[in-house]
Backbone bond lengths (Angstrom), bond angles and torsions (degrees), N, CA, C in turn:
res aa  C-N    CA-C-N  psi(-1)  N-CA   C-N-CA  omega(-1)  CA-C   N-CA-C  phi
1 M - - - 1.476 - - 1.495 108.26 -
2 K 1.357 123.54 -24.29 1.439 122.57 176.72 1.526 114.62 -62.67
3 F 1.337 110.44 -38.07 1.476 117.97 -173.29 1.483 110.31 -73.51
4 R 1.353 118.46 -21.39 1.492 120.28 178.26 1.525 110.44 -59.05
5 K 1.325 116.99 -34.90 1.443 120.90 -177.58 1.610 112.46 -61.16
6 L 1.366 112.91 -26.35 1.473 118.52 178.10 1.544 110.08 -63.84
7 A 1.388 118.40 -23.84 1.426 121.13 -178.59 1.465 110.93 -80.07
8 I 1.368 122.92 -12.31 1.507 122.42 -177.97 1.428 111.36 -54.50
9 P 1.421 122.47 -52.47 1.503 120.43 -178.64 1.575 112.30 -55.93
10 Y 1.275 115.85 -38.88 1.410 122.13 -179.75 1.674 108.95 -64.71
11 L 1.248 113.56 -40.02 1.473 117.12 179.02 1.469 111.59 -67.72
12 I 1.272 115.79 -40.67 1.473 121.60 177.80 1.524 108.54 -62.96
13 W 1.390 116.81 -47.28 1.453 119.72 175.69 1.506 113.96 -58.37
14 M 1.327 117.34 -38.99 1.539 117.35 173.52 1.455 116.27 -63.15
15 I 1.311 113.85 -40.02 1.532 120.04 -179.61 1.464 109.17 -64.46
16 V 1.318 119.01 -50.40 1.429 124.46 -168.84 1.543 111.07 -74.67
17 F 1.395 118.31 -42.53 1.401 118.68 -175.47 1.587 116.89 -107.49
18 I 1.272 114.46 -3.16 1.584 118.79 169.38 1.473 116.64 -119.03
19 V 1.274 120.13 -55.02 1.395 124.17 -179.89 1.515 116.98 -63.46
20 M 1.305 112.28 -52.42 1.543 118.40 -179.38 1.590 109.77 -62.59
21 P 1.385 118.24 -49.03 1.477 113.16 179.32 1.553 114.01 -61.52
22 L 1.370 116.40 -32.01 1.458 118.48 178.22 1.628 110.23 -67.06
23 V 1.308 111.79 -43.81 1.480 117.03 172.97 1.500 115.69 -53.73
24 L 1.384 110.62 -45.20 1.465 119.47 -179.95 1.511 111.15 -60.88
25 V 1.355 113.29 -49.45 1.490 120.69 -179.45 1.493 111.27 -57.68
26 F 1.360 118.42 -43.57 1.503 124.85 174.39 1.415 110.11 -56.97
27 F 1.434 115.79 -44.86 1.523 118.71 -173.80 1.500 110.34 -65.77
28 Y 1.311 116.41 -35.94 1.412 118.71 179.81 1.552 110.14 -70.76
29 S 1.322 116.61 -34.94 1.448 121.36 -176.40 1.487 113.23 -63.55
30 V 1.337 114.85 -29.13 1.561 119.52 -177.56 1.588 111.10 -106.10
31 T 1.204 118.63 18.31 1.380 122.34 179.70 1.561 109.68 -129.35
32 G 1.373 112.14 164.35 1.427 119.55 -178.55 1.506 114.96 -108.81
33 G 1.274 119.12 12.00 1.485 123.85 -176.75 1.501 113.15 -158.52
34 M 1.334 113.04 -173.93 1.465 119.29 -177.59 1.545 108.02 -83.82
35 I 1.353 114.77 171.67 1.414 116.05 -176.81 1.552 114.34 -67.13
36 K 1.355 114.77 -33.84 1.438 119.95 178.10 1.505 114.43 -61.36
37 D 1.437 112.59 -25.41 1.502 115.05 179.66 1.533 111.73 -103.46
38 F 1.397 114.97 22.76 1.499 119.10 -175.71 1.496 111.94 -66.81
39 N 1.364 112.83 134.53 1.521 118.70 162.24 1.458 103.08 -154.27
40 I 1.309 116.78 168.00 1.463 122.61 -173.19 1.525 115.15 -60.98
41 E 1.338 113.37 -23.88 1.441 118.80 -177.09 1.585 113.05 -76.70
42 N 1.414 111.37 -10.30 1.424 115.38 -177.89 1.554 116.36 -79.86
43 F 1.306 113.21 -12.38 1.507 120.91 -179.33 1.519 108.13 -63.84
44 T 1.342 114.66 132.62 1.475 118.91 -179.61 1.538 110.91 -164.04
45 L 1.303 120.19 157.16 1.454 126.47 177.34 1.570 107.27 -107.04
46 E 1.256 118.07 10.07 1.400 121.04 -179.06 1.569 114.63 -55.59
47 N 1.324 111.54 -38.58 1.475 115.23 177.89 1.475 117.61 -59.84
48 Y 1.389 111.15 -36.61 1.564 117.73 179.91 1.475 104.64 -75.33
49 R 1.398 123.95 -41.17 1.459 122.32 -177.21 1.566 105.33 -63.67
50 R 1.290 117.34 -40.29 1.508 114.42 -177.12 1.505 108.75 -66.53
51 F 1.283 119.55 -29.01 1.542 119.09 -179.30 1.510 111.75 -73.08
52 L 1.257 114.19 -30.21 1.547 122.76 -177.98 1.531 112.36 -84.77
53 T 1.238 118.92 26.90 1.474 124.79 173.68 1.595 106.31 -97.15
54 P 1.386 114.66 156.94 1.418 119.14 -178.42 1.461 117.95 -52.81
55 Q 1.432 115.99 -36.80 1.479 119.50 -179.92 1.533 111.44 -55.48
56 Y 1.313 116.93 -50.33 1.423 120.94 -178.68 1.481 116.07 -79.30
57 L 1.342 119.44 -34.83 1.373 122.93 175.92 1.482 113.84 -62.81
58 K 1.341 117.80 -28.58 1.463 124.98 172.84 1.429 112.45 -60.58
59 V 1.433 115.47 -48.90 1.411 119.86 178.51 1.493 111.50 -67.89
60 L 1.261 119.77 -35.65 1.572 121.67 -179.10 1.484 107.50 -66.37
61 F 1.331 120.31 -40.38 1.483 124.64 178.32 1.462 112.67 -65.29
62 Q 1.411 110.84 -39.98 1.538 114.80 173.97 1.546 115.52 -61.91
63 S 1.383 113.30 -38.98 1.456 121.81 177.87 1.512 108.98 -64.51
64 L 1.351 120.38 -45.44 1.477 123.33 176.52 1.495 111.98 -61.70
65 K 1.388 113.87 -39.67 1.510 114.77 174.71 1.451 117.30 -61.05
66 M 1.359 112.24 -46.54 1.495 118.21 -179.07 1.549 110.82 -64.73
67 A 1.345 114.61 -39.24 1.475 117.46 177.64 1.500 113.58 -64.52
68 L 1.349 116.03 -35.40 1.471 120.48 -179.96 1.529 113.83 -73.27
69 I 1.360 113.44 -40.04 1.439 120.36 175.25 1.553 109.26 -62.59
70 T 1.257 118.00 -47.36 1.436 122.95 177.01 1.491 111.87 -56.02
71 T 1.306 117.77 -48.48 1.533 123.76 179.56 1.503 108.53 -59.28
72 V 1.362 122.03 -45.79 1.404 124.79 175.37 1.409 117.86 -56.59
73 F 1.385 116.74 -46.21 1.490 125.13 -178.70 1.586 108.93 -68.70
74 C 1.326 113.91 -37.38 1.475 116.65 179.02 1.511 108.21 -68.76
75 L 1.353 120.55 -38.58 1.435 119.77 176.26 1.436 112.61 -68.73
76 I 1.338 121.81 -39.52 1.526 124.42 -178.88 1.568 109.03 -64.94
77 I 1.386 114.71 -32.68 1.415 118.72 -179.42 1.607 113.28 -86.93
78 G 1.330 108.22 -45.24 1.525 117.54 -176.49 1.466 115.62 -63.10
79 Y 1.337 116.34 -46.53 1.504 118.15 -170.69 1.537 110.83 -63.87
80 P 1.276 120.28 -47.59 1.500 122.99 177.58 1.510 109.17 -64.02
81 T 1.325 120.68 -34.82 1.437 120.91 178.17 1.556 113.30 -70.04
82 A 1.290 113.01 -38.82 1.524 113.53 178.78 1.610 106.76 -71.97
83 Y 1.329 117.58 -41.27 1.497 117.96 177.34 1.491 110.98 -60.65
84 W 1.318 121.64 -40.34 1.366 123.36 179.78 1.428 112.38 -61.85
85 I 1.370 118.11 -43.89 1.466 119.39 178.89 1.483 113.32 -65.43
86 F 1.391 112.66 -43.67 1.472 117.91 178.26 1.603 112.04 -58.47
87 S 1.377 116.12 -47.27 1.450 119.17 -177.66 1.468 115.33 -77.61
88 S 1.295 119.26 -9.32 1.463 123.83 -179.23 1.581 109.53 -67.84
89 K 1.377 106.50 136.64 1.533 106.38 177.45 1.601 109.14 -100.73
90 S 1.287 114.40 13.90 1.499 119.92 175.35 1.519 112.88 -63.35
91 K 1.296 115.14 145.43 1.449 118.55 179.73 1.552 109.67 -83.32
92 Y 1.342 115.10 3.60 1.534 121.38 -177.61 1.522 108.30 -105.43
93 K 1.360 120.78 25.19 1.373 120.73 178.49 1.575 115.73 -61.05
94 S 1.415 110.37 -41.59 1.370 112.12 172.20 1.624 120.84 -62.34
95 V 1.287 113.45 -28.91 1.465 123.62 167.57 1.459 112.88 -62.23
96 M 1.299 115.84 -39.02 1.473 123.94 -177.49 1.561 109.96 -64.43
97 L 1.402 107.91 -45.24 1.559 117.47 -179.44 1.589 106.51 -65.02
98 L 1.358 111.93 -43.71 1.475 116.69 -176.35 1.541 111.83 -58.80
99 L 1.322 113.19 -37.40 1.492 114.96 -178.94 1.576 112.40 -67.22
100 I 1.292 113.90 -26.29 1.407 119.22 178.00 1.554 113.33 -76.94
101 V 1.385 112.62 -36.32 1.454 121.73 179.80 1.485 115.75 -77.15
102 I 1.343 114.93 -38.41 1.491 120.17 -174.58 1.567 115.88 -53.62
103 P 1.337 117.03 -41.08 1.482 111.61 175.93 1.494 115.70 -62.20
104 M 1.361 120.14 -24.82 1.382 123.90 -179.23 1.526 110.84 -73.76
105 W 1.309 119.68 -14.78 1.426 125.62 172.65 1.649 112.53 -70.58
106 M 1.305 113.22 -27.32 1.461 117.30 178.49 1.473 113.61 -79.14
107 N 1.260 121.80 159.81 1.418 126.10 -178.36 1.582 107.76 -62.20
108 F 1.300 112.36 143.81 1.502 117.64 -179.18 1.518 110.89 -58.42
109 L 1.388 116.67 -45.72 1.496 120.16 -171.84 1.555 107.88 -71.23
110 L 1.411 112.94 -30.71 1.473 110.84 -179.94 1.496 112.65 -67.95
111 R 1.399 112.95 -40.96 1.511 119.10 177.77 1.548 109.44 -61.74
112 T 1.241 119.36 -38.39 1.459 121.80 176.62 1.491 115.11 -65.42
113 Y 1.367 111.72 -46.44 1.425 117.85 -175.34 1.531 110.32 -66.83
114 A 1.310 116.94 -29.31 1.461 120.49 177.34 1.555 109.89 -58.12
115 W 1.344 120.04 -32.39 1.366 120.26 -178.12 1.523 110.43 -76.30
116 V 1.342 119.07 -20.29 1.446 121.58 168.21 1.436 112.50 -59.36
117 L 1.370 115.99 -44.96 1.437 123.07 -177.19 1.526 109.13 -68.59
118 I 1.337 116.65 -33.03 1.460 123.62 -176.71 1.546 111.20 -73.67
119 L 1.406 115.39 -45.65 1.421 117.93 -168.95 1.535 111.93 -101.07
120 S 1.291 122.10 0.73 1.468 124.54 178.21 1.430 110.15 -67.45
121 K 1.436 118.43 163.68 1.483 124.50 -171.86 1.552 111.16 -57.65
122 N 1.338 115.66 -38.85 1.461 114.20 172.82 1.485 113.07 -112.52
123 G 1.328 112.09 40.27 1.439 118.21 179.07 1.536 113.73 -84.40
124 I 1.364 113.58 -174.13 1.390 121.81 -177.62 1.537 114.06 -57.78
125 L 1.304 118.61 -46.72 1.391 126.50 -174.82 1.581 109.21 -62.37
126 N 1.299 113.50 -51.88 1.539 115.47 -175.90 1.557 108.46 -70.53
127 N 1.219 124.11 -33.19 1.436 125.65 172.37 1.527 111.58 -63.04
128 F 1.334 115.54 -34.91 1.547 113.89 179.53 1.501 105.10 -78.69
129 L 1.281 123.01 -38.15 1.501 123.61 177.70 1.572 110.95 -59.77
130 G 1.371 114.15 -37.33 1.544 120.41 -178.06 1.462 108.71 -64.61
131 I 1.303 123.68 -26.25 1.462 125.95 176.82 1.481 111.90 -56.55
132 F 1.405 112.18 -38.60 1.461 119.38 -170.14 1.615 106.20 -101.39
133 G 1.251 120.83 7.52 1.358 126.73 173.43 1.547 109.20 78.18
134 I 1.342 119.96 23.57 1.418 121.48 179.32 1.550 113.63 -88.72
135 E 1.270 119.84 140.11 1.490 119.84 -178.87 1.443 110.83 -60.37
136 P 1.381 119.03 141.56 1.509 121.66 179.41 1.500 109.49 -64.62
137 L 1.352 116.65 142.61 1.414 124.98 173.88 1.536 112.05 -83.57
138 N 1.346 113.35 140.72 1.544 119.14 175.56 1.450 106.91 -97.52
139 L 1.298 121.39 81.93 1.510 122.55 -174.75 1.585 110.05 -106.16
140 I 1.315 117.29 -32.36 1.422 114.63 -171.49 1.464 111.95 -72.98
141 Y 1.361 117.21 148.58 1.450 127.58 -171.83 1.439 111.09 53.33
142 T 1.390 116.95 50.67 1.433 124.53 168.21 1.541 109.51 -137.07
143 N 1.360 114.54 171.63 1.435 119.96 -178.15 1.558 108.89 -65.17
144 K 1.357 118.05 -30.32 1.415 126.14 175.97 1.519 113.08 -57.36
145 A 1.330 109.54 -48.73 1.597 117.47 -179.78 1.520 109.60 -65.61
146 I 1.318 118.13 -37.60 1.530 119.82 175.57 1.556 108.23 -64.42
147 M 1.253 120.61 -43.63 1.463 122.80 -173.90 1.582 105.06 -66.44
148 I 1.389 117.45 -43.01 1.480 115.77 178.48 1.439 113.94 -62.30
149 G 1.317 119.81 -38.79 1.438 123.13 176.60 1.464 112.57 -63.80
150 M 1.385 117.77 -43.03 1.390 117.59 -177.09 1.556 110.29 -72.12
151 V 1.298 119.63 -38.26 1.497 119.23 178.13 1.557 109.19 -63.88
152 Y 1.255 118.07 -41.69 1.427 123.47 -178.80 1.499 110.93 -61.54
153 N 1.354 117.57 -47.24 1.457 121.10 -176.15 1.500 114.24 -74.50
154 Y 1.280 118.54 -25.80 1.513 120.80 -173.43 1.544 109.71 -108.47
155 L 1.318 119.54 -8.72 1.436 118.58 -179.22 1.512 115.57 -56.86
156 P 1.359 123.77 -37.60 1.492 125.69 177.22 1.463 109.96 -60.15
157 F 1.351 120.06 -29.12 1.454 122.33 -176.43 1.562 109.31 -74.74
158 M 1.308 115.30 -16.71 1.467 120.78 174.01 1.456 112.71 -87.39
159 I 1.401 113.61 -46.65 1.484 117.95 -174.27 1.549 114.90 -70.24
160 L 1.340 117.81 -36.77 1.441 119.94 -175.79 1.499 115.57 -70.40
161 P 1.311 122.64 -42.42 1.524 121.81 177.77 1.414 108.49 -64.14
162 I 1.489 119.26 -41.68 1.438 118.18 -177.39 1.399 112.58 -66.57
163 Y 1.318 118.85 -43.32 1.513 122.87 175.16 1.467 110.57 -54.06
164 S 1.343 118.99 -47.80 1.430 122.82 -173.05 1.599 107.93 -61.51
165 V 1.306 119.35 -35.70 1.468 120.56 173.69 1.434 114.47 -66.88
166 F 1.355 117.04 -40.03 1.473 122.62 177.52 1.471 110.61 -58.58
167 E 1.308 121.98 -40.49 1.381 126.69 -178.14 1.529 112.87 -68.92
168 K 1.244 119.46 -21.39 1.449 124.00 179.58 1.529 111.42 -84.46
169 I 1.347 113.89 -17.79 1.479 116.90 178.60 1.507 113.87 -63.73
170 D 1.328 114.79 135.86 1.435 116.87 -178.13 1.502 107.29 -78.66
171 K 1.197 123.06 118.08 1.476 129.01 -176.22 1.469 110.80 -70.04
172 S 1.306 120.80 -20.55 1.409 127.91 179.34 1.545 105.56 -62.09
173 M 1.330 119.17 -35.86 1.499 123.87 -171.95 1.554 101.60 -67.67
174 I 1.419 117.77 -46.57 1.359 120.29 -175.42 1.537 112.78 -63.97
175 E 1.365 116.96 -36.31 1.456 120.63 175.14 1.418 110.99 -67.59
176 A 1.398 117.94 -38.45 1.530 119.50 177.68 1.551 111.79 -62.24
177 A 1.290 113.40 -40.78 1.559 116.59 176.94 1.502 108.10 -59.83
178 Q 1.270 119.51 -48.05 1.463 123.98 -178.08 1.509 112.95 -62.39
179 D 1.315 115.55 -38.18 1.506 122.05 175.29 1.510 112.43 -65.43
180 L 1.401 114.25 -24.97 1.471 117.99 177.63 1.480 113.29 -88.24
181 G 1.324 115.78 3.65 1.482 120.96 177.05 1.504 114.20 100.96
182 A 1.271 119.87 9.82 1.522 122.01 177.45 1.451 106.92 -79.47
183 T 1.321 114.00 136.32 1.547 123.32 170.55 1.519 110.39 -70.32
184 E 1.321 117.10 167.46 1.416 121.17 174.19 1.433 113.37 -52.58
185 T 1.420 110.89 -49.10 1.407 118.29 -175.98 1.562 113.75 -65.82
186 Q 1.363 118.19 -35.43 1.416 122.53 169.48 1.506 114.02 -64.50
187 A 1.320 118.06 -41.17 1.436 120.14 179.02 1.568 109.62 -62.90
188 F 1.350 112.68 -41.93 1.506 113.82 -177.56 1.578 109.06 -60.61
189 W 1.383 115.61 -52.12 1.481 115.72 -171.95 1.480 112.44 -70.97
190 K 1.369 120.49 -27.04 1.412 124.16 -177.94 1.553 113.16 -86.96
191 I 1.268 117.10 -28.98 1.486 120.55 -176.67 1.418 117.82 -121.51
192 I 1.395 116.80 -53.17 1.459 118.40 -172.90 1.546 109.52 -69.97
193 F 1.314 118.40 -54.18 1.382 122.47 -172.27 1.554 109.89 -60.97
194 P 1.269 124.26 -50.74 1.480 120.13 -179.23 1.527 111.04 -60.48
195 M 1.422 116.35 -34.49 1.473 115.69 -178.90 1.536 115.56 -75.24
196 S 1.361 109.45 -12.05 1.554 116.29 -179.65 1.527 113.64 -95.87
197 I 1.320 116.51 1.47 1.535 118.92 -177.47 1.495 109.15 -61.28
198 S 1.324 119.92 -39.14 1.462 116.75 -175.92 1.538 109.13 -64.97
199 G 1.277 118.14 -34.71 1.504 117.27 177.12 1.488 115.01 -71.48
200 V 1.368 113.94 -27.79 1.487 117.99 176.48 1.558 108.89 -69.54
201 I 1.288 117.04 -42.19 1.498 125.86 -175.52 1.565 104.64 -67.50
202 T 1.296 121.14 -44.72 1.517 123.67 169.97 1.501 114.30 -53.19
203 G 1.339 113.56 -51.18 1.470 122.10 179.01 1.459 111.26 -55.83
204 I 1.412 117.92 -48.19 1.405 121.95 179.64 1.499 114.13 -57.79
205 T 1.383 111.71 -44.21 1.492 116.85 -177.07 1.594 106.75 -66.32
206 M 1.357 118.22 -42.73 1.437 119.70 -177.20 1.478 114.26 -68.53
207 V 1.345 120.01 -22.23 1.421 120.25 176.20 1.578 117.67 -91.72
208 F 1.390 110.82 -40.67 1.483 116.91 -175.66 1.538 106.51 -72.00
209 I 1.245 124.93 -37.88 1.502 120.19 -175.01 1.498 113.23 -66.48
210 P 1.306 122.26 -47.54 1.440 121.56 176.26 1.496 111.12 -70.41
211 A 1.343 121.61 -30.99 1.450 121.56 -176.94 1.491 108.96 -69.13
212 I 1.308 117.65 -34.34 1.485 118.57 -176.00 1.477 112.93 -68.07
213 S 1.364 118.00 -23.42 1.427 120.91 -173.95 1.586 111.26 -113.46
214 T 1.197 119.50 7.34 1.481 124.44 -174.81 1.512 107.93 -64.14
215 F 1.323 115.96 145.44 1.519 118.49 175.38 1.534 111.62 -135.00
216 E 1.384 115.71 -34.73 1.497 115.99 -177.88 1.550 111.92 -65.97
217 I 1.284 120.47 -38.36 1.390 122.96 -176.93 1.580 112.98 -58.45
218 S 1.367 110.15 -47.82 1.409 120.91 177.31 1.485 113.47 -63.67
219 A 1.354 113.62 -36.83 1.494 116.54 179.09 1.412 114.40 -71.14
220 L 1.378 117.57 -41.12 1.471 119.68 -179.67 1.569 112.55 -77.28
221 L 1.302 114.30 -49.28 1.524 114.12 -176.04 1.509 111.52 -88.56
222 G 1.298 120.09 -16.51 1.421 121.86 178.26 1.513 114.34 -93.38
223 G 1.353 113.47 -12.42 1.485 120.58 -178.98 1.547 110.44 62.76
224 N 1.301 117.49 23.66 1.601 121.98 173.74 1.546 103.53 69.03
225 K 1.345 119.43 18.83 1.482 123.40 172.15 1.599 108.50 -83.55
226 Y 1.273 117.65 -39.24 1.465 122.63 -174.59 1.511 110.96 -114.00
227 N 1.273 118.02 79.19 1.476 120.85 -178.30 1.548 110.75 -72.34
228 L 1.329 108.18 134.68 1.515 116.86 171.19 1.463 108.23 -103.67
229 I 1.349 119.26 178.90 1.394 119.11 -169.11 1.546 110.56 -69.78
230 G 1.386 116.91 -28.07 1.394 122.03 176.62 1.520 111.49 -63.07
231 N 1.332 120.52 -39.24 1.491 123.61 176.74 1.484 109.58 -61.14
232 I 1.307 120.13 -44.48 1.431 122.33 -172.99 1.600 108.21 -70.69
233 I 1.294 115.78 -41.40 1.563 118.53 175.06 1.534 105.58 -56.30
234 E 1.396 120.66 -52.55 1.461 122.28 -178.21 1.473 109.20 -53.33
235 N 1.358 120.75 -47.43 1.377 125.83 -172.03 1.565 113.35 -62.09
236 Q 1.496 109.13 -33.36 1.443 114.73 179.65 1.540 111.55 -63.64
237 Y 1.286 119.64 -37.51 1.355 131.60 -176.60 1.633 114.37 -78.68
238 R 1.328 108.91 -48.95 1.454 114.93 -174.11 1.511 115.18 -88.61
239 L 1.319 122.11 -38.72 1.412 127.88 -169.96 1.510 109.92 -106.95
240 V 1.285 118.07 -59.45 1.470 119.82 -173.60 1.550 108.88 -75.40
241 G 1.250 119.10 -36.69 1.563 119.12 -179.71 1.514 111.08 83.77
242 D 1.417 117.64 13.96 1.508 117.04 175.27 1.503 106.65 -94.80
243 W 1.295 116.35 93.02 1.441 125.26 -179.02 1.499 111.35 -68.73
244 N 1.329 112.49 -33.33 1.492 118.65 -175.04 1.524 110.83 -68.78
245 F 1.284 118.27 -49.02 1.428 122.40 174.88 1.496 112.84 -61.88
246 G 1.389 117.44 -45.25 1.404 119.78 178.28 1.472 110.77 -62.62
247 S 1.326 126.11 -37.95 1.329 131.55 175.33 1.559 110.32 -59.37
248 A 1.322 117.40 -47.92 1.423 119.02 -177.87 1.541 111.34 -64.71
249 M 1.467 117.51 -36.19 1.462 112.71 173.76 1.541 112.56 -71.18
250 S 1.339 116.61 -30.05 1.439 116.43 179.93 1.593 110.26 -65.71
251 I 1.305 117.27 -39.91 1.476 123.00 177.91 1.512 109.60 -59.47
252 V 1.303 117.46 -44.32 1.519 120.67 -179.27 1.518 108.49 -66.60
253 M 1.330 115.67 -37.06 1.513 114.30 -179.55 1.507 110.30 -70.92
254 I 1.338 119.43 -34.10 1.486 121.90 179.60 1.557 107.51 -66.15
255 L 1.388 117.48 -42.18 1.401 113.80 174.73 1.486 118.86 -66.86
256 L 1.339 118.79 -28.21 1.440 119.90 173.80 1.418 110.24 -72.01
257 I 1.383 123.97 -36.14 1.423 127.62 175.39 1.518 110.10 -61.47
258 I 1.415 119.99 -45.43 1.293 122.77 175.44 1.546 115.18 -59.38
259 V 1.243 115.35 -44.91 1.460 119.82 177.63 1.590 108.94 -62.61
260 A 1.348 119.16 -38.13 1.428 117.79 176.60 1.454 112.55 -64.65
261 M 1.353 117.76 -41.01 1.476 121.20 178.38 1.515 110.83 -64.58
262 M 1.329 119.37 -39.09 1.451 119.04 178.82 1.472 112.73 -61.76
263 I 1.409 113.34 -41.36 1.490 117.81 -177.52 1.588 110.34 -66.03
264 T 1.354 117.46 -44.04 1.406 120.31 -178.39 1.551 111.08 -69.26
265 N 1.366 114.88 -35.11 1.462 117.65 178.30 1.555 111.50 -69.78
266 K 1.405 118.32 -27.56 1.397 121.71 -179.62 1.572 107.76 -71.06
267 F 1.321 116.21 -44.69 1.453 118.56 173.85 1.517 113.82 -62.38
268 D 1.212 117.01 -35.49 1.496 125.94 177.30 1.575 106.95 -61.09
269 S 1.286 115.74 -53.74 1.529 122.81 -179.31 1.557 109.87 -60.74
270 E 1.257 120.63 -40.77 1.408 123.57 -177.60 1.513 112.25 -69.28
271 D 1.410 114.02 -33.26 1.496 125.30 173.02 1.459 107.62 -62.33
272 E 1.380 119.18 -51.02 1.450 121.27 -175.33 1.623 112.36 -65.82
273 K 1.409 113.81 -35.34 1.457 116.47 179.32 1.583 110.96 -70.28
274 S 1.314 117.97 -26.65 1.514 121.18 179.13 1.527 111.75 -89.35
275 G 1.374 114.03 1.73 1.449 115.43 178.36 1.478 113.10 75.12
276 G 1.354 117.43 31.27 1.565 119.36 179.79 1.494 108.58 77.54
277 G 1.292 119.75 10.70 1.473 118.55 178.37 1.473 112.40 89.31
278 L 1.243 120.83 10.88 1.511 125.17 178.98 1.519 108.42 -90.04
279 L 1.291 115.59 136.90 1.452 118.29 174.14 1.511 114.93 -102.38
């Protein structure tokens, strides 16, 4: 009972910096003015109706599509990378992990802006291709550039949870399977892969959620030509000054994120009940 009092500062922090801002955002989303102009007649759902028009739904679906493609690419690259590090007998495994983590120590904007220098017309990539007489690639300020930036920034969030699950696997189970005649491929599909599903689901959640709401990557690498829903929300607050519409879009995004988390948690719970797919 005494230790419960230690949670009071944390509860106060949550109320002040999480609950109250969310309540404020919801309040703005269902009103037509600022707090100082508040009266009961200001309540309206017009901000949500405005968001549910083809113009903004198209941007929302584009954001969902980009987030989904980013998640798939991160999974395709991240899973083999995590497995390669796990199965490596090298004494430099910790160094391999460090190389994945180190970029995350740098500022997010700096990491993204570095890709502007790499992908630009006179950037590092095209200069390198020019050495071999290859025509320069027009990647900057395109959807491809945005995708590269998103995969690069969120890839560690896929690799690390999968690797952490790999490390928890009892290697004696793999050895026992091989002693019973299973090949490395059979041992992987029958033991390693089913037991790594929880890490995959965690990685998918950690990549998809920030990817769907990103705005700086599309602003820097897309040159504001390919706006995602995060860019529109940012513009409503910073440029347009329409906090009410921006809040309505934010609430919709929060609900979508909650739904995505519920779906991934459901798959994670089913995986735990089935013992990671092992029979």
